VOPAGU-2260 file (C-alpha; in pm, 1 decimal, decimal comma):
REM VOPAGU-2260
SITE   aa  ch    i         X         Y         Z
SITE  MET   A    0    8621,1    3150,4    5990,7
SITE  GLY   A    1    8525,6    2889,6    5706,7
SITE  GLU   A    2    8273,8    2766,9    5920,1
SITE  LEU   A    3    8132,5    3085,3    6024,7
SITE  LYS   A    4    8125,0    3204,3    5629,0
SITE  LYS   A    5    7913,3    2884,9    5574,8
SITE  LEU   A    6    7646,2    3046,1    5858,1
SITE  VAL   A    7    7640,1    3378,9    5659,1
SITE  GLU   A    8    7584,1    3186,2    5370,9
SITE  GLU   A    9    7306,4    3012,1    5509,9
SITE  GLY   A   10    7150,6    3311,4    5663,8
SITE  LYS   A   11    7175,6    3204,5    6029,6
SITE  ILE   A   12    7427,9    3496,8    6084,7
SITE  LYS   A   13    7484,3    3834,4    5928,3
SITE  TYR   A   14    7832,0    3955,2    6013,9
SITE  ILE   A   15    8142,5    3815,4    6155,3
SITE  GLY   A   16    8361,0    3957,4    6436,4
SITE  LEU   A   17    8686,8    3905,7    6627,2
SITE  SER   A   18    8803,6    4018,3    6958,0
SITE  GLU   A   19    9154,5    4077,5    7078,3
SITE  ALA   A   20    9295,2    3928,4    6778,8
SITE  SER   A   21    9651,6    4011,4    6655,6
SITE  ALA   A   22    9716,5    4203,3    6322,4
SITE  SER   A   23    9827,5    3838,2    6119,1
SITE  THR   A   24    9499,7    3687,0    6289,8
SITE  ILE   A   25    9292,0    3957,8    6153,6
SITE  ARG   A   26    9443,6    3925,0    5797,6
SITE  ARG   A   27    9420,4    3555,0    5785,8
SITE  ALA   A   28    9028,7    3574,1    5900,7
SITE  HIS   A   29    8946,6    3841,5    5659,8
SITE  ALA   A   30    9064,4    3635,5    5358,1
SITE  VAL   A   31    8833,0    3409,8    5429,0
SITE  HIS   A   32    8545,1    3614,4    5501,2
SITE  PRO   A   33    8509,9    4000,2    5549,8
SITE  VAL   A   34    8537,8    4064,2    5916,0
SITE  THR   A   35    8301,3    4349,9    5997,2
SITE  ALA   A   36    8433,4    4456,4    6340,8
SITE  VAL   A   37    8734,8    4401,1    6583,7
SITE  GLN   A   38    8691,5    4450,2    6949,8
SITE  LEU   A   39    8985,6    4564,4    7139,9
SITE  GLU   A   40    9097,9    4756,9    7440,5
SITE  TRP   A   41    9142,3    5118,7    7357,4
SITE  SER   A   42    9183,9    5386,0    7599,4
SITE  LEU   A   43    9433,5    5655,3    7729,8
SITE  TRP   A   44    9589,9    5410,8    7882,1
SITE  SER   A   45    9600,5    5131,7    7674,9
SITE  ARG   A   46    9705,1    5260,1    7356,2
SITE  ASP   A   47    9925,5    4963,0    7220,6
SITE  VAL   A   48    9681,1    4868,9    6987,4
SITE  GLU   A   49    9747,0    5178,4    6758,4
SITE  GLU   A   50   10098,8    5025,6    6653,3
SITE  GLU   A   51    9982,8    4737,5    6423,6
SITE  ILE   A   52    9594,3    4646,5    6481,5
SITE  VAL   A   53    9422,8    4993,0    6427,4
SITE  PRO   A   54    9605,8    5062,5    6100,4
SITE  THR   A   55    9505,0    4691,1    5997,6
SITE  CYS   A   56    9164,2    4734,4    6059,3
SITE  ARG   A   57    9146,6    5068,9    5883,0
SITE  GLU   A   58    9355,1    4935,4    5577,3
SITE  LEU   A   59    9081,7    4649,4    5532,1
SITE  GLY   A   60    8786,9    4874,6    5652,5
SITE  ILE   A   61    8677,8    4687,6    5937,6
SITE  GLY   A   62    8526,2    4884,4    6220,8
SITE  ILE   A   63    8679,5    4883,9    6569,7
SITE  VAL   A   64    8489,1    4814,5    6893,1
SITE  ALA   A   65    8669,1    4996,6    7169,6
SITE  TYR   A   66    8598,2    4816,4    7531,0
SITE  SER   A   67    8716,0    4955,7    7855,0
SITE  PRO   A   68    8745,4    5319,9    7711,8
SITE  LEU   A   69    8786,3    5456,0    8076,2
SITE  GLY   A   70    9054,1    5233,0    8158,3
SITE  LEU   A   71    8822,0    4967,5    8363,7
SITE  GLY   A   72    8679,8    5286,8    8559,6
SITE  PHE   A   73    9015,7    5414,2    8622,4
SITE  PHE   A   74    8928,0    5760,2    8467,1
SITE  SER   A   75    8633,1    5781,2    8671,1
SITE  SER   A   76    8820,5    5852,6    8997,6
SITE  GLY   A   77    9196,0    5790,0    8966,5
SITE  ALA   A   78    9334,6    5544,5    9230,7
SITE  LYS   A   79    9092,0    5574,9    9445,7
SITE  VAL   A   80    8885,9    5340,1    9224,0
SITE  VAL   A   81    9028,6    5053,6    9403,9
SITE  GLU   A   82    8806,8    5159,0    9705,2
SITE  SER   A   83    8552,4    5060,3    9549,5
SITE  PHE   A   84    8642,9    4705,3    9436,8
SITE  SER   A   85    8433,5    4429,4    9597,1
SITE  GLU   A   86    8564,0    4102,4    9714,0
SITE  GLY   A   87    8478,4    3946,2    9388,3
SITE  ASP   A   88    8614,6    4233,6    9156,4
SITE  PHE   A   89    8820,2    4086,5    8862,9
SITE  ARG   A   90    9018,7    4420,6    8834,3
SITE  LYS   A   91    9201,9    4323,8    9221,4
SITE  HIS   A   92    9410,0    4095,8    8968,0
SITE  HIS   A   93    9487,6    4328,4    8735,8
SITE  PRO   A   94    9853,2    4455,3    8763,8
SITE  ARG   A   95    9792,7    4834,2    8715,4
SITE  PHE   A   96    9579,0    4842,2    9011,3
SITE  HIS   A   97    9856,8    4680,8    9224,4
SITE  ALA   A   98   10004,7    4917,0    9498,1
SITE  GLU   A   99   10344,1    4906,7    9278,4
SITE  ASN   A  100   10196,4    5049,3    8991,1
SITE  LEU   A  101    9897,3    5242,6    9088,9
SITE  ASP   A  102   10102,4    5525,5    9256,8
SITE  HIS   A  103   10268,4    5593,6    8911,4
SITE  ASN   A  104    9967,0    5548,4    8757,9
SITE  ARG   A  105    9781,9    5826,0    8952,3
SITE  GLN   A  106    9990,6    6054,1    8756,2
SITE  LEU   A  107    9829,0    5992,1    8428,5
SITE  PHE   A  108    9500,5    6056,1    8588,7
SITE  GLU   A  109    9582,3    6387,5    8758,4
SITE  ARG   A  110    9704,8    6528,4    8423,0
SITE  VAL   A  111    9362,8    6418,9    8261,0
SITE  ASN   A  112    9182,0    6573,1    8543,2
SITE  GLU   A  113    9390,6    6906,3    8485,9
SITE  ILE   A  114    9260,7    6925,1    8111,4
SITE  ALA   A  115    8926,0    6833,5    8226,4
SITE  ALA   A  116    8902,9    7085,0    8487,5
SITE  ARG   A  117    8995,6    7332,1    8214,9
SITE  LYS   A  118    8738,9    7195,5    7914,2
SITE  GLN   A  119    8477,6    7198,6    8210,4
SITE  CYS   A  120    8387,2    6808,2    8192,5
SITE  THR   A  121    8460,3    6517,9    8410,1
SITE  PRO   A  122    8806,1    6295,1    8324,4
SITE  SER   A  123    8585,4    6018,5    8236,0
SITE  GLN   A  124    8413,1    6234,8    7972,6
SITE  LEU   A  125    8737,3    6370,0    7846,2
SITE  ALA   A  126    8895,0    5983,1    7803,9
SITE  LEU   A  127    8564,3    5906,6    7635,4
SITE  ALA   A  128    8566,1    6181,6    7411,8
SITE  TRP   A  129    8933,9    6108,0    7318,6
SITE  VAL   A  130    8808,6    5762,2    7206,9
SITE  HIS   A  131    8516,8    5917,2    7019,9
SITE  HIS   A  132    8753,1    6133,9    6839,3
SITE  GLN   A  133    8978,6    5870,4    6680,4
SITE  GLY   A  134    8721,0    5827,9    6388,5
SITE  ASP   A  135    8388,3    5750,0    6272,4
SITE  ASP   A  136    8493,0    5386,5    6234,2
SITE  VAL   A  137    8548,0    5374,3    6640,6
SITE  CYS   A  138    8280,8    5282,0    6833,0
SITE  PRO   A  139    8345,8    5242,0    7261,3
SITE  ILE   A  140    8153,3    5057,4    7467,6
SITE  PRO   A  141    8171,4    5202,9    7821,3
SITE  GLY   A  142    8023,5    4949,1    8071,9
SITE  THR   A  143    7827,9    5095,8    8365,8
SITE  THR   A  144    7572,8    4992,9    8621,9
SITE  LYS   A  145    7486,5    5326,5    8752,2
SITE  ILE   A  146    7231,3    5557,6    8583,5
SITE  GLU   A  147    7428,7    5857,2    8666,4
SITE  ASN   A  148    7758,0    5709,8    8497,0
SITE  PHE   A  149    7540,6    5638,2    8206,0
SITE  ASN   A  150    7448,2    5984,4    8192,7
SITE  GLN   A  151    7799,7    6119,3    8207,9
SITE  ASN   A  152    7873,4    5878,5    7940,3
SITE  VAL   A  153    7620,8    6034,2    7708,4
SITE  GLY   A  154    7754,5    6332,3    7825,2
SITE  ALA   A  155    8090,6    6285,5    7670,1
SITE  LEU   A  156    7947,9    6318,1    7318,0
SITE  SER   A  157    7924,7    6682,2    7378,0
SITE  VAL   A  158    8296,5    6718,3    7466,3
SITE  LYS   A  159    8500,5    6846,2    7146,8
SITE  LEU   A  160    8866,2    6841,9    7126,6
SITE  SER   A  161    9078,2    7048,0    6928,2
SITE  PRO   A  162    9363,5    6894,5    6742,2
SITE  GLU   A  163    9588,9    7067,7    6976,1
SITE  GLU   A  164    9400,1    6896,0    7273,3
SITE  MET   A  165    9409,8    6586,2    7121,6
SITE  ASP   A  166    9756,4    6588,7    7066,9
SITE  GLU   A  167    9825,9    6736,1    7461,2
SITE  LEU   A  168    9649,0    6414,8    7580,5
SITE  GLU   A  169    9864,1    6198,5    7343,8
SITE  LEU   A  170   10148,6    6321,6    7487,4
SITE  ILE   A  171   10091,4    6260,9    7846,9
SITE  ALA   A  172    9923,2    5925,8    7764,4
SITE  THR   A  173   10214,9    5765,9    7564,6
SITE  VAL   A  174   10259,8    5378,3    7577,0
SITE  ASP   A  175   10490,0    5430,9    7849,4
SITE  ALA   A  176   10297,3    5641,9    8091,6
SITE  VAL   A  177   10118,0    5334,2    8260,4
SITE  LYS   A  178   10308,9    5109,1    8486,3
SITE  GLY   A  179   10151,6    4708,0    8477,5
SITE  ASP   A  180   10072,0    4502,6    8216,7
SITE  ARG   A  181    9689,3    4476,5    8107,8
SITE  TYR   A  182    9590,2    4160,1    8266,9
SITE  ASP   A  183    9770,1    3910,0    8508,3
SITE  GLY   A  184    9865,1    3645,8    8213,8
SITE  SER   A  185    9556,7    3440,0    8290,8
SITE  MET   A  186    9322,1    3626,3    8027,6
SITE  PRO   A  187    9433,3    3570,2    7636,6
SITE  THR   A  188    9493,0    3905,1    7451,0
SITE  TYR   A  189    9602,4    3940,3    7090,3
SITE  LYS   A  190    9956,8    3894,4    7255,8
SITE  ASN   A  191    9944,5    3552,3    7333,2
SITE  SER   A  192    9671,0    3390,2    7142,2
SITE  GLU   A  193    9773,3    3393,0    6792,0
SITE  THR   A  194    9629,6    3115,7    6611,5
SITE  PRO   A  195    9913,3    2864,8    6467,4
SITE  PRO   A  196    9945,5    2878,2    6077,1
SITE  LEU   A  197    9730,5    2609,6    5931,1
SITE  SER   A  198   10031,3    2422,2    5798,5
SITE  SER   A  199   10155,9    2350,0    6133,8
SITE  TRP   A  200    9879,3    2181,1    6249,8
SITE  LYS   A  201    9900,7    1783,0    6261,8
SITE  ALA   A  202    9637,4    1555,3    6218,7
SITE  THR   A  203    9555,7    1320,4    6557,9
């Protein structure tokens, strides 16, 4: 952060952001130089960031960039999404898409799909609208390679959710509603990438 601060002061960069940082790391970084945005995974099936990270960002006035707001495509077609995985698709290694977890996780999709049918939108639009409704400080970044999916994502902006509908979605999409870790352990997340305190560093 100290070096990035120098780059800001030299006019070489304008803002500093973090990705998959713990609440502790965010606080330590922000104390060196204001952090503009934190990128984190936030969706109806990844809500653990609501415990510490989201409140920390809001306390410090940091914007939130929510990646994978559609659960890596899960909310586009539910358990069927695994049928579209190509040989090199990294999602094949994600525990939540493994057979032993997928059958349980499809129940979440089915309940979201029921609400979407009632709202006359697609489940992916409903899931994306839920992220949109988290606040003006949240910017979801759904990835897509197809124009029809892009158009669906834009259509999610027109899906309005009442406080009661938000409560209904949150009741079915609790932290315990999903089986399996987000990643297989080979990818660092805020849970396993904490920077050691400076006091513990030793000169080599």
